[in-house]
TIMI-2910 file (N, C-alpha, C, CB; in pm, 1 decimal, decimal comma, always signed):
<rs>
+----------+----------+----------+----------+----------+----------+----------+----------+----------+----------+----------+----------+------+
!      n_x !      n_y !      n_z !     ca_x !     ca_y !     ca_z !      c_x !      c_y !      c_z !     cb_x !     cb_y !     cb_z ! resn !
+----------+----------+----------+----------+----------+----------+----------+----------+----------+----------+----------+----------+------+
! -14641,4 !  +2621,5 ! +17499,9 ! -14529,6 !  +2552,8 ! +17422,9 ! -14409,4 !  +2616,3 ! +17474,6 ! -14538,9 !  +2566,9 ! +17261,6 !  Met !
! -14311,5 !  +2526,3 ! +17498,6 ! -14165,3 !  +2610,7 ! +17517,5 ! -14087,9 !  +2634,8 ! +17394,5 ! -14060,9 !  +2532,3 ! +17612,4 !  Ser !
! -13998,4 !  +2723,7 ! +17408,0 ! -13904,7 !  +2763,2 ! +17311,1 ! -13804,3 !  +2656,0 ! +17288,1 ! -13839,8 !  +2887,8 ! +17350,1 !  Thr !
! -13780,6 !  +2623,2 ! +17147,9 ! -13683,2 !  +2504,3 ! +17127,7 ! -13555,3 !  +2572,9 ! +17155,0 ! -13686,3 !  +2430,2 ! +16973,7 !  Pro !
! -13459,9 !  +2475,9 ! +17211,5 ! -13319,9 !  +2502,0 ! +17212,7 ! -13233,6 !  +2414,8 ! +17139,0 ! -13276,4 !  +2503,3 ! +17337,6 !  Ile !
! -13138,0 !  +2497,0 ! +17071,4 ! -13051,9 !  +2430,9 ! +16989,0 ! -12899,5 !  +2438,0 ! +17056,6 ! -13062,8 !  +2496,7 ! +16843,4 !  Ile !
! -12833,6 !  +2334,5 ! +17076,2 ! -12708,4 !  +2327,1 ! +17145,0 ! -12596,6 !  +2333,9 ! +17038,0 ! -12699,6 !  +2196,4 ! +17232,3 !  Lys !
! -12501,6 !  +2430,3 ! +17053,1 ! -12384,4 !  +2426,5 ! +16957,6 ! -12251,3 !  +2415,6 ! +17052,9 ! -12381,6 !  +2569,4 ! +16856,5 !  Ala !
! -12148,0 !  +2367,8 ! +16969,4 ! -12018,5 !  +2360,7 ! +17020,6 ! -11933,8 !  +2462,1 ! +16959,6 ! -11963,0 !  +2230,7 ! +17002,6 !  Met !
! -11851,7 !  +2544,4 ! +17044,5 ! -11746,2 !  +2632,9 ! +16992,8 ! -11615,0 !  +2543,4 ! +16985,4 ! -11726,5 !  +2766,5 ! +17090,0 !  Leu !
! -11557,7 !  +2575,9 ! +16879,7 ! -11413,1 !  +2490,9 ! +16865,8 ! -11322,4 !  +2604,9 ! +16818,8 ! -11412,6 !  +2348,7 ! +16742,3 !  Val !
! -11224,2 !  +2619,2 ! +16908,0 ! -11106,6 !  +2735,1 ! +16879,9 ! -11195,4 !  +2861,3 ! +16880,7 ! -11012,9 !  +2718,7 ! +16717,2 !  Gly !
! -11139,9 !  +2948,6 ! +16802,2 ! -11196,0 !  +3093,6 ! +16804,6 ! -11262,3 !  +3121,7 ! +16678,3 ! -11084,8 !  +3203,0 ! +16827,4 !  Asp !
! -11267,7 !  +3010,6 ! +16574,4 ! -11328,3 !  +3057,0 ! +16436,5 ! -11441,4 !  +2938,8 ! +16383,9 ! -11192,4 !  +3075,0 ! +16314,3 !  Asp !
! -11489,8 !  +2851,5 ! +16493,9 ! -11571,3 !  +2754,0 ! +16441,3 ! -11687,2 !  +2720,5 ! +16545,4 ! -11485,4 !  +2631,8 ! +16405,0 !  Val !
! -11816,2 !  +2708,0 ! +16485,6 ! -11929,1 !  +2688,4 ! +16583,7 ! -12000,4 !  +2568,4 ! +16485,9 ! -12034,5 !  +2847,2 ! +16621,6 !  Ala !
! -12042,8 !  +2470,8 ! +16588,5 ! -12116,4 !  +2346,1 ! +16512,4 ! -12238,0 !  +2330,1 ! +16581,8 ! -12035,0 !  +2200,4 ! +16513,2 !  Glu !
! -12352,8 !  +2288,1 ! +16503,6 ! -12475,0 !  +2245,8 ! +16563,4 ! -12574,8 !  +2176,9 ! +16463,1 ! -12539,3 !  +2365,1 ! +16627,1 !  Ala !
! -12631,0 !  +2078,6 ! +16508,6 ! -12718,3 !  +1997,9 ! +16405,7 ! -12653,6 !  +1951,4 ! +16270,6 ! -12838,5 !  +2084,7 ! +16366,2 !  Leu !
! -12529,2 !  +1906,5 ! +16274,4 ! -12445,1 !  +1861,9 ! +16173,0 ! -12413,2 !  +1980,4 ! +16061,8 ! -12513,6 !  +1736,9 ! +16109,1 !  Gly !
! -12431,0 !  +2109,6 ! +16120,3 ! -12385,8 !  +2226,4 ! +16043,9 ! -12262,4 !  +2279,8 ! +16105,3 ! -12492,4 !  +2334,9 ! +16037,1 !  Ile !
! -12135,7 !  +2311,6 ! +16022,7 ! -12044,1 !  +2383,8 ! +16074,5 ! -12017,3 !  +2516,0 ! +16006,3 ! -11938,0 !  +2308,8 ! +16081,5 !  Thr !
! -12004,8 !  +2615,6 ! +16095,5 ! -11962,9 !  +2759,0 ! +16047,5 ! -11843,9 !  +2800,6 ! +16075,1 ! -12038,2 !  +2858,0 ! +16094,8 !  Ala !
! -11769,7 !  +2858,8 ! +15992,6 ! -11643,0 !  +2902,0 ! +16023,1 ! -11625,1 !  +3049,9 ! +15993,9 ! -11547,0 !  +2821,8 ! +15951,5 !  Arg !
! -11538,4 !  +3122,2 ! +16055,7 ! -11520,9 !  +3273,9 ! +16026,9 ! -11489,6 !  +3359,9 ! +16151,2 ! -11652,2 !  +3331,4 ! +15962,3 !  Gly !
! -11491,8 !  +3487,8 ! +16136,4 ! -11464,9 !  +3583,0 ! +16249,7 ! -11569,4 !  +3596,5 ! +16342,5 ! -11435,7 !  +3713,3 ! +16203,9 !  Arg !
! -11685,9 !  +3560,6 ! +16304,2 ! -11811,0 !  +3542,1 ! +16396,3 ! -11892,5 !  +3431,8 ! +16375,7 ! -11899,4 !  +3649,9 ! +16388,1 !  Ser !
! -11826,7 !  +3311,9 ! +16417,1 ! -11896,4 !  +3198,2 ! +16382,7 ! -12025,9 !  +3169,7 ! +16441,1 ! -11821,6 !  +3099,3 ! +16405,8 !  Pro !
! -12066,1 !  +3213,5 ! +16543,4 ! -12189,5 !  +3185,7 ! +16601,3 ! -12298,0 !  +3254,6 ! +16520,0 ! -12190,9 !  +3227,7 ! +16745,3 !  Val !
! -12283,2 !  +3388,8 ! +16482,6 ! -12369,5 !  +3446,4 ! +16397,1 ! -12370,2 !  +3386,6 ! +16270,1 ! -12345,7 !  +3574,8 ! +16387,0 !  Phe !
! -12264,2 !  +3338,1 ! +16207,8 ! -12268,3 !  +3270,4 ! +16083,1 ! -12346,2 !  +3152,2 ! +16081,4 ! -12143,3 !  +3239,2 ! +16041,1 !  Ser !
! -12345,5 !  +3068,9 ! +16197,1 ! -12417,7 !  +2955,0 ! +16222,5 ! -12547,2 !  +2986,0 ! +16249,6 ! -12366,1 !  +2881,2 ! +16321,3 !  Leu !
! -12604,1 !  +3073,1 ! +16292,2 ! -12750,7 !  +3125,8 ! +16299,7 ! -12789,8 !  +3139,2 ! +16164,0 ! -12770,6 !  +3266,3 ! +16376,7 !  Cys !
! -12724,0 !  +3214,4 ! +16067,4 ! -12780,6 !  +3227,0 ! +15932,4 ! -12774,7 !  +3077,1 ! +15866,8 ! -12693,2 !  +3341,5 ! +15842,2 !  Arg !
! -12679,3 !  +2992,1 ! +15884,5 ! -12674,0 !  +2856,1 ! +15831,8 ! -12803,2 !  +2772,7 ! +15876,8 ! -12539,9 !  +2785,6 ! +15882,5 !  Ala !
! -12814,5 !  +2775,3 ! +16008,5 ! -12930,2 !  +2705,2 ! +16058,9 ! -13067,4 !  +2759,5 ! +16002,0 ! -12929,1 !  +2714,6 ! +16211,0 !  Leu !
! -13084,9 !  +2889,2 ! +16003,0 ! -13214,1 !  +2935,3 ! +15920,8 ! -13214,3 !  +2889,5 ! +15788,0 ! -13229,7 !  +3086,2 ! +15911,3 !  Leu !
! -13119,4 !  +2874,9 ! +15717,0 ! -13121,5 !  +2842,5 ! +15569,9 ! -13163,5 !  +2693,3 ! +15565,7 ! -12972,9 !  +2868,7 ! +15494,6 !  Ala !
! -13122,5 !  +2609,4 ! +15668,4 ! -13146,4 !  +2473,4 ! +15680,7 ! -13291,3 !  +2448,7 ! +15730,9 ! -13043,7 !  +2413,1 ! +15771,9 !  Ala !
! -13365,0 !  +2552,7 ! +15773,8 ! -13505,5 !  +2525,4 ! +15832,9 ! -13513,3 !  +2535,0 ! +15971,0 ! -13555,9 !  +2394,2 ! +15800,9 !  Gly !
! -13423,7 !  +2578,2 ! +16047,8 ! -13441,7 !  +2576,4 ! +16193,2 ! -13551,2 !  +2683,5 ! +16228,4 ! -13301,5 !  +2606,6 ! +16269,1 !  Ala !
! -13605,3 !  +2682,4 ! +16348,5 ! -13710,2 !  +2766,2 ! +16380,6 ! -13639,4 !  +2899,1 ! +16427,0 ! -13805,8 !  +2700,4 ! +16489,5 !  Asp !
! -13669,1 !  +3011,2 ! +16370,2 ! -13598,2 !  +3139,4 ! +16391,6 ! -13617,6 !  +3178,8 ! +16533,1 ! -13648,3 !  +3251,9 ! +16296,3 !  Pro !
! -13722,2 !  +3117,5 ! +16613,2 ! -13756,9 !  +3154,9 ! +16761,2 ! -13666,6 !  +3074,9 ! +16839,2 ! -13911,4 !  +3125,6 ! +16806,7 !  Met !
! -13578,8 !  +2963,5 ! +16795,3 ! -13498,0 !  +2864,6 ! +16897,5 ! -13390,0 !  +2934,6 ! +16948,1 ! -13439,6 !  +2730,1 ! +16832,9 !  Ala !
! -13384,5 !  +2919,5 ! +17068,2 ! -13253,4 !  +2976,7 ! +17147,8 ! -13128,0 !  +2877,6 ! +17105,8 ! -13278,7 !  +2972,4 ! +17333,2 !  Arg !
! -13021,3 !  +2957,5 ! +17100,9 ! -12902,7 !  +2873,3 ! +17067,0 ! -12804,4 !  +2891,9 ! +17180,8 ! -12836,2 !  +2913,6 ! +16925,1 !  Leu !
! -12780,2 !  +2773,7 ! +17250,9 ! -12683,2 !  +2755,4 ! +17366,3 ! -12539,5 !  +2716,1 ! +17318,5 ! -12737,2 !  +2642,8 ! +17464,7 !  Glu !
! -12433,6 !  +2790,1 ! +17338,0 ! -12322,9 !  +2761,4 ! +17289,7 ! -12227,4 !  +2710,2 ! +17392,9 ! -12280,1 !  +2866,2 ! +17223,5 !  Cys !
! -12150,1 !  +2603,9 ! +17376,8 ! -12076,1 !  +2541,4 ! +17482,8 ! -11920,0 !  +2524,1 ! +17422,2 ! -12151,2 !  +2392,8 ! +17526,5 !  Phe !
! -11837,9 !  +2541,6 ! +17513,6 ! -11698,9 !  +2494,7 ! +17511,1 ! -11691,1 !  +2365,0 ! +17615,1 ! -11593,9 !  +2622,4 ! +17556,5 !  Arg !
! -11676,8 !  +2259,9 ! +17551,0 ! -11683,4 !  +2139,7 ! +17618,8 ! -11821,8 !  +2123,9 ! +17707,6 ! -11556,4 !  +2131,3 ! +17705,6 !  Gly !
! -11791,3 !  +2130,1 ! +17835,2 ! -11925,2 !  +2108,5 ! +17911,4 ! -11967,1 !  +2243,7 ! +17963,5 ! -11912,0 !  +2001,2 ! +18037,4 !  Glu !
! -11896,1 !  +2352,7 ! +17938,2 ! -11919,9 !  +2490,3 ! +17974,2 ! -12011,8 !  +2574,2 ! +17899,9 ! -11806,5 !  +2552,8 ! +17972,8 !  Ile !
! -12148,7 !  +2618,2 ! +17932,3 ! -12227,1 !  +2698,2 ! +17866,1 ! -12152,4 !  +2852,3 ! +17866,2 ! -12371,6 !  +2689,1 ! +17933,6 !  Leu !
! -12110,4 !  +2906,2 ! +17748,1 ! -12039,4 !  +3011,0 ! +17737,8 ! -12108,3 !  +3130,7 ! +17663,2 ! -11923,5 !  +2970,8 ! +17680,6 !  Cys !
! -12216,8 !  +3102,2 ! +17594,0 ! -12280,1 !  +3204,7 ! +17527,5 ! -12436,2 !  +3153,3 ! +17486,5 ! -12187,3 !  +3245,4 ! +17399,6 !  Leu !
! -12528,5 !  +3241,9 ! +17513,5 ! -12662,9 !  +3218,7 ! +17469,1 ! -12703,7 !  +3326,2 ! +17377,0 ! -12757,5 !  +3209,0 ! +17583,4 !  Ile !
! -12748,6 !  +3275,3 ! +17250,7 ! -12820,0 !  +3375,1 ! +17153,2 ! -12970,2 !  +3353,6 ! +17184,8 ! -12785,5 !  +3344,8 ! +16984,5 !  Ile !
! -13054,9 !  +3456,8 ! +17218,0 ! -13189,3 !  +3457,2 ! +17249,6 ! -13278,0 !  +3383,7 ! +17155,3 ! -13231,0 !  +3587,3 ! +17260,7 !  Lys !
! -13237,1 !  +3414,8 ! +17017,1 ! -13304,2 !  +3342,5 ! +16889,4 ! -13225,0 !  +3334,7 ! +16779,5 ! -13425,7 !  +3407,6 ! +16839,9 !  Ser !
! -13234,1 !  +3240,8 ! +16700,4 ! -13154,1 !  +3210,3 ! +16595,5 ! -13196,4 !  +3325,9 ! +16492,2 ! -13174,7 !  +3056,5 ! +16545,4 !  Val !
! -13318,3 !  +3363,1 ! +16494,6 ! -13347,8 !  +3460,1 ! +16396,2 ! -13292,4 !  +3586,9 ! +16426,4 ! -13484,3 !  +3473,3 ! +16377,0 !  Gly !
! -13277,4 !  +3640,3 ! +16543,1 ! -13202,0 !  +3762,8 ! +16574,3 ! -13046,6 !  +3740,6 ! +16548,6 ! -13228,9 !  +3804,9 ! +16726,7 !  Val !
! -13002,9 !  +3627,5 ! +16599,9 ! -12848,5 !  +3615,4 ! +16580,6 ! -12817,5 !  +3621,4 ! +16434,8 ! -12788,5 !  +3477,7 ! +16640,9 !  Gly !
! -12916,2 !  +3573,5 ! +16347,4 ! -12885,8 !  +3578,2 ! +16181,9 ! -12857,4 !  +3706,8 ! +16146,1 ! -13006,9 !  +3532,3 ! +16085,2 !  Ala !
! -12917,6 !  +3798,5 ! +16207,7 ! -12899,6 !  +3946,0 ! +16158,1 ! -12771,6 !  +4028,4 ! +16216,4 ! -13032,6 !  +4028,3 ! +16199,8 !  Thr !
! -12700,2 !  +3970,6 ! +16285,1 ! -12582,4 !  +4029,2 ! +16357,2 ! -12446,6 !  +3965,2 ! +16301,9 ! -12597,0 !  +4002,2 ! +16518,4 !  Leu !
! -12344,0 !  +4061,0 ! +16319,5 ! -12223,4 !  +4001,3 ! +16294,0 ! -12114,5 !  +4105,4 ! +16369,6 ! -12203,0 !  +3980,4 ! +16127,6 !  Thr !
! -11975,1 !  +4068,7 ! +16379,3 ! -11879,2 !  +4144,5 ! +16448,1 ! -11827,3 !  +4226,0 ! +16346,9 ! -11775,4 !  +4066,2 ! +16519,2 !  Ile !
! -11808,5 !  +4341,1 ! +16380,4 ! -11739,4 !  +4460,8 ! +16277,2 ! -11625,7 !  +4510,5 ! +16376,9 ! -11861,2 !  +4610,4 ! +16223,9 !  Glu !
! -11492,6 !  +4551,2 ! +16306,8 ! -11390,9 !  +4609,0 ! +16365,7 ! -11317,4 !  +4680,5 ! +16252,0 ! -11310,1 !  +4510,5 ! +16443,1 !  Glu !
! -11235,4 !  +4782,2 ! +16284,8 ! -11181,5 !  +4865,8 ! +16214,9 ! -11049,8 !  +4909,6 ! +16263,9 ! -11263,8 !  +4958,7 ! +16199,1 !  Ser !
! -10960,9 !  +4993,9 ! +16205,8 ! -10827,1 !  +5021,2 ! +16265,6 ! -10838,5 !  +5122,3 ! +16387,5 ! -10728,9 !  +5081,0 ! +16152,9 !  Ala !
! -10966,3 !  +5184,0 ! +16389,7 ! -10983,8 !  +5282,4 ! +16489,1 ! -11087,5 !  +5238,7 ! +16597,1 ! -11024,9 !  +5411,1 ! +16423,2 !  Thr !
! -11138,2 !  +5154,5 ! +16568,7 ! -11241,8 !  +5086,3 ! +16673,6 ! -11212,2 !  +4934,9 ! +16671,9 ! -11409,9 !  +5112,3 ! +16630,8 !  Arg !
! -11235,2 !  +4909,1 ! +16823,2 ! -11244,7 !  +4760,3 ! +16858,0 ! -11356,8 !  +4679,2 ! +16797,9 ! -11258,1 !  +4745,7 ! +17003,0 !  Gly !
! -11360,1 !  +4552,3 ! +16834,1 ! -11489,1 !  +4482,9 ! +16790,3 ! -11611,9 !  +4515,6 ! +16848,8 ! -11480,6 !  +4350,6 ! +16808,0 !  Pro !
! -11722,5 !  +4508,6 ! +16753,0 ! -11856,1 !  +4549,4 ! +16826,3 ! -11948,2 !  +4478,7 ! +16731,4 ! -11889,7 !  +4724,0 ! +16842,3 !  Arg !
! -12062,9 !  +4443,9 ! +16796,6 ! -12173,7 !  +4375,6 ! +16734,9 ! -12248,0 !  +4486,1 ! +16636,8 ! -12275,3 !  +4313,9 ! +16853,9 !  Val !
! -12260,6 !  +4448,6 ! +16515,9 ! -12359,6 !  +4531,7 ! +16415,7 ! -12456,8 !  +4455,2 ! +16334,6 ! -12279,3 !  +4610,2 ! +16311,4 !  Thr !
! -12523,3 !  +4508,7 ! +16269,2 ! -12606,3 !  +4451,0 ! +16181,9 ! -12528,1 !  +4389,3 ! +16051,1 ! -12708,4 !  +4554,6 ! +16146,9 !  Arg !
! -12571,5 !  +4254,0 ! +16012,5 ! -12508,0 !  +4193,6 ! +15920,7 ! -12592,9 !  +4225,8 ! +15791,9 ! -12488,7 !  +4048,7 ! +15956,2 !  Trp !
! -12522,5 !  +4248,0 ! +15691,9 ! -12555,9 !  +4254,1 ! +15545,6 ! -12489,8 !  +4159,9 ! +15456,2 ! -12527,1 !  +4382,1 ! +15494,9 !  Lys !
! -12557,2 !  +4107,2 ! +15363,5 ! -12487,9 !  +4015,0 ! +15260,9 ! -12409,7 !  +4108,0 ! +15160,8 ! -12600,3 !  +3918,7 ! +15177,2 !  Pro !
! -12307,4 !  +4056,1 ! +15100,8 ! -12212,4 !  +4134,6 ! +14996,0 ! -12322,7 !  +4150,9 ! +14891,5 ! -12060,9 !  +4045,2 ! +14933,5 !  Phe !
! -12300,9 !  +4269,2 ! +14838,6 ! -12379,7 !  +4300,6 ! +14699,3 ! -12282,7 !  +4257,7 ! +14608,1 ! -12425,4 !  +4462,2 ! +14667,5 !  Ser !
! -12345,4 !  +4254,1 ! +14478,1 ! -12276,7 !  +4215,5 ! +14368,8 ! -12149,4 !  +4323,6 ! +14331,0 ! -12383,8 !  +4201,1 ! +14255,2 !  Arg !
! -12174,4 !  +4440,6 ! +14354,1 ! -12083,9 !  +4546,7 ! +14329,0 ! -11955,9 !  +4523,5 ! +14418,5 ! -12153,7 !  +4685,5 ! +14357,8 !  Ala !
! -11975,4 !  +4478,6 ! +14569,9 ! -11869,4 !  +4454,4 ! +14649,1 ! -11787,7 !  +4334,1 ! +14603,1 ! -11915,5 !  +4439,5 ! +14781,8 !  Asp !
! -11833,2 !  +4229,0 ! +14535,6 ! -11757,9 !  +4113,6 ! +14479,6 ! -11736,9 !  +4116,2 ! +14335,0 ! -11824,5 !  +3990,1 ! +14510,7 !  Val !
! -11768,5 !  +4236,3 ! +14266,2 ! -11755,3 !  +4231,2 ! +14112,8 ! -11625,6 !  +4187,7 ! +14071,3 ! -11780,3 !  +4364,5 ! +14047,6 !  Ala !
! -11605,4 !  +4156,7 ! +13963,3 ! -11504,3 !  +4098,8 ! +13892,0 ! -11390,4 !  +4230,1 ! +13877,9 ! -11567,7 !  +4033,8 ! +13743,4 !  His !
! -11265,5 !  +4238,0 ! +13952,2 ! -11185,0 !  +4329,1 ! +13937,5 ! -11049,3 !  +4296,3 ! +13877,3 ! -11177,8 !  +4381,9 ! +14049,2 !  Arg !
! -11036,5 !  +4178,8 ! +13818,5 ! -10927,2 !  +4154,9 ! +13751,6 ! -10922,2 !  +4189,7 ! +13605,3 ! -10901,8 !  +4031,2 ! +13769,8 !  Ile !
! -10806,3 !  +4250,2 ! +13576,7 ! -10817,1 !  +4306,2 ! +13417,7 ! -10680,8 !  +4222,9 ! +13363,2 ! -10801,8 !  +4512,7 ! +13396,0 !  Gln !
! -10730,5 !  +4201,2 ! +13226,3 ! -10620,1 !  +4145,2 ! +13156,0 ! -10531,7 !  +4232,8 ! +13077,5 ! -10666,6 !  +4051,7 ! +13073,2 !  Glu !
! -10380,7 !  +4215,9 ! +13075,5 ! -10314,0 !  +4303,5 ! +12997,6 ! -10308,3 !  +4253,4 ! +12846,4 ! -10179,3 !  +4324,1 ! +13057,6 !  Ser !
! -10244,6 !  +4333,4 ! +12763,2 ! -10232,1 !  +4319,2 ! +12634,2 ! -10167,6 !  +4184,7 ! +12617,1 ! -10160,2 !  +4431,2 ! +12574,7 !  Asp !
! -10070,8 !  +4142,0 ! +12691,4 ! -10004,6 !  +4012,7 ! +12671,0 ! -10089,5 !  +3901,1 ! +12722,0 !  -9869,3 !  +4009,3 ! +12738,8 !  Ala !
! -10207,8 !  +3943,4 ! +12772,0 ! -10280,9 !  +3806,5 ! +12815,8 ! -10245,6 !  +3763,5 ! +12941,2 ! -10252,4 !  +3689,6 ! +12726,3 !  Gly !
! -10162,8 !  +3841,1 ! +13045,2 ! -10126,0 !  +3799,3 ! +13160,6 ! -10233,1 !  +3880,5 ! +13267,0 !  -9966,6 !  +3826,5 ! +13177,3 !  Val !
! -10270,6 !  +3788,4 ! +13352,7 ! -10373,8 !  +3854,9 ! +13459,2 ! -10302,6 !  +3929,7 ! +13552,6 ! -10460,7 !  +3752,0 ! +13541,7 !  Val !
! -10333,9 !  +4031,4 ! +13591,3 ! -10268,9 !  +4141,0 ! +13682,9 ! -10335,7 !  +4146,8 ! +13794,3 ! -10264,0 !  +4278,0 ! +13629,8 !  Glu !
+----------+----------+----------+----------+----------+----------+----------+----------+----------+----------+----------+----------+------+
</rs>
């Protein structure tokens, strides 16, 4: 049995689309892999990404692509790293109300 292939389209520098799913962000192809898995795609499926008619990127498997992201800092250029979801602590409520009831 051959490995399934999913064809994706890249639009601009922050959008990837496949199978009716659109992912936007700094690393849209890896985000698309996570969305495809959530929608029930085969984790072993190969993802072929096109710009128009040109094949420009191949992800060996959607399952592997879903575990990756692009990270960049002020001292290091972009690099591929392991993806991890935000924890509750990372996105905790940080707005405090003053005595006057004004949100700061």
